[in-house]
C-alpha positions, 0 to 999 in steps of 0.5 A: 179476730186478728188485727193487721198493722197498717204501716211498718218500718221495713228495713229498720232494726229496733233495740226495743219492741215497736210492735207485738211479736208475731204481728202481721204486715202486708205491704201494698205489693202483697208481701207478708212480714212478721215482727220477730226478735233475733236470737243471735246475730242475723245477716240481711237477705239470708234464709233463717228458721224461726219459731212461730210461737215465740217469733224468735229468728233462730239460725240459718237454714242449713243444707241437709242439716236443718230440718234433717229429719224430713220435717217442715221448718219455717223460714224467714229473711230479714231485710236488715242485719240484726244484732242479738236481741234486736227486733225487725219486720222480716219477710215470711212469704208470700211475695217477693224477697231479696235473697243472697245467692251462693252463685248463678241462679237461673230464672224460674228454676226451683230453689232446692238448696240452702247453704250452711250460711243461709244463701240460696243455690239452685244447684243443690238438691238436698233441701226443698224450699217449695215454690221459691224461684228467681224473678230474673237470672242472677250472676254470681254470688250476690243478692237478687229478687225471688218470688215465694207463692206461699209462706217460706218453709224448707225440708230435706229432699226425699 
């Protein structure tokens, strides 16, 4: 039987664990978060891969490099910057998440691209993040709200 956490400190980094790694928290708006540990520095609001067994945040999702073999890679986005080995609740989807963009992003356009630094872009077509769309048009390289209809994952476009 799975137990779901009833409250969590979203946007706070911890140097010691405050919850079980991989524990699920669903906020009042239905946004899904997992408690994870950074394996290296993590920049806030950027897409990272993670390992579901160890719940370690791995590296920024890279355009046409990861997954590169066509396999699915799980993604997450931390609402706070983390130092190596710090812990936090990170967004894994579904729900609404704040992400950093590489440039302009149109509303309701599929997000196919992730730059080497983990920023999203609707003009790149070599990586697919199924279902991820901007809630409103975004101008320039900045942060904006995105809707993920299911858990975040990426794969290379065929």
